[in-house]
C-alpha positions in Angstrom: 38.3 -35.3 47.2 37.9 -35.3 50.8 37.5 -31.6 51.3 34.1 -30.9 49.7 32.0 -28.4 52.1 28.7 -27.8 50.6 27.4 -24.5 50.3 29.2 -21.2 49.8 31.7 -20.7 52.3 30.4 -18.0 54.9 31.2 -14.7 53.4 32.9 -13.0 56.6 35.4 -16.0 56.4 36.7 -13.2 53.9 36.3 -10.2 55.7 38.1 -12.0 59.0 40.6 -13.5 57.1 41.5 -10.0 55.5 41.9 -8.6 58.9 43.2 -11.9 60.3 46.7 -11.7 58.1 47.8 -8.0 59.5 46.6 -8.6 62.9 48.7 -12.0 62.9 51.9 -9.7 60.9 51.7 -7.1 63.6 51.7 -9.1 67.0 53.4 -12.0 65.8 55.2 -11.8 63.2 56.1 -13.1 59.7 57.6 -16.0 61.2 54.4 -17.0 62.8 52.3 -16.7 59.9 54.4 -18.6 58.3 54.4 -21.7 60.0 50.9 -21.5 60.3 50.2 -21.9 56.7 52.4 -24.5 56.6 51.1 -26.2 59.0 47.2 -25.4 57.6 49.0 -27.1 54.3 50.8 -30.1 55.3 48.4 -31.2 58.4 45.3 -30.1 58.1 45.3 -30.5 53.9 47.3 -33.5 54.8 45.9 -35.9 51.8 46.8 -33.4 49.8 50.0 -33.0 51.1 50.5 -36.0 51.2 49.4 -36.9 47.5 51.8 -33.9 46.5 55.2 -35.6 48.3 54.3 -38.8 46.5 54.4 -36.6 43.0 50.2 -37.0 42.3 49.2 -32.6 42.7 45.6 -33.7 40.7 44.1 -33.5 44.4 45.1 -30.2 44.9 44.0 -28.8 41.4 40.9 -31.0 42.4 40.7 -28.8 45.8 41.3 -25.1 44.6 38.9 -26.2 41.5 36.2 -27.8 43.5 36.2 -24.2 45.9 36.6 -21.8 43.0 33.6 -23.4 41.5 31.6 -23.5 44.4 32.3 -19.7 45.2 31.4 -18.7 42.3 34.7 -17.9 40.9 36.4 -17.4 37.2 39.5 -19.7 36.6 41.3 -21.6 34.2 43.3 -24.6 34.4 45.7 -24.8 31.4 48.9 -28.4 31.4 51.8 -28.0 29.6 54.9 -30.5 30.0 55.2 -30.6 33.3 53.1 -27.6 34.8 49.4 -27.1 35.4 48.3 -23.4 35.6 45.6 -22.3 37.5 44.6 -18.8 36.5 42.2 -16.9 38.7 40.3 -14.4 36.8 37.9 -13.2 39.1 38.7 -14.5 43.1 35.6 -14.6 45.1 36.8 -13.1 48.4 38.2 -10.4 46.6 35.0 -9.6 44.7 33.4 -10.1 48.3 35.4 -7.6 50.1 35.0 -5.1 47.1 31.2 -5.4 47.1 31.5 -4.1 50.7 33.4 -1.9 50.1 36.4 -3.2 52.4 40.1 -2.6 51.2 41.7 -6.0 50.2 44.7 -5.0 52.9 48.2 -5.2 51.1 49.4 -8.8 52.6 46.0 -10.4 51.8 47.8 -12.6 49.5 50.3 -13.8 51.7 47.3 -16.8 52.4 48.0 -18.4 48.8 51.3 -17.8 48.6 52.4 -19.0 52.0 50.0 -21.7 51.5 51.6 -22.8 48.4 55.0 -23.0 49.6 53.6 -25.6 53.0 52.4 -27.8 50.3 55.6 -27.7 47.9 58.1 -28.2 51.2 59.5 -31.6 50.5 58.2 -32.2 47.5 59.1 -32.9 43.8 57.0 -29.5 42.6 57.4 -25.8 43.2 54.4 -23.9 43.4 55.0 -20.3 42.0 51.8 -17.8 42.8 51.8 -14.5 40.7 50.1 -12.2 41.8 48.4 -10.0 38.1 46.3 -7.3 40.0 43.5 -7.1 42.8 41.3 -10.5 42.3 43.5 -12.2 40.0 46.9 -14.3 40.2 47.9 -17.4 38.6 49.3 -20.9 41.0 51.6 -22.8 38.9 52.6 -26.0 40.2 55.8 -27.3 38.7 57.6 -30.3 38.3 61.0 -29.8 39.2 62.5 -33.4 40.3 61.6 -37.3 40.1 62.1 -37.9 44.0 58.9 -38.3 45.6 58.5 -39.2 49.6 
């Protein structure tokens, strides 16, 4: 797997992300934020995106598993037919914010849904992001066509 930093993500990253999303939205709007995450998912994480375009979701699942494990998040992965569900039970970023008594902004989860939207664009997959509660969500990768790029 290409994206394998070692050690924990610096905890201030989670604090900064929490605030930055609201700032970008207020200063530049939703279209700018959407484009920012689309470019991040498709260009920064090009290998993952290329694999998705070629019909292979495993590098994305490995990426999620690696980072949530590294950050000591609680999650499960299940497969059913053409779908893979990545269920985050305890998000490490949200847990850190709560430990620091920092409110999770209303727009915090946009980073997840917009990254997933970018990753699924022009691929044979859709990635559904379902927010269940604070720090709990599901990301379901579902094959919707046999077309690959």
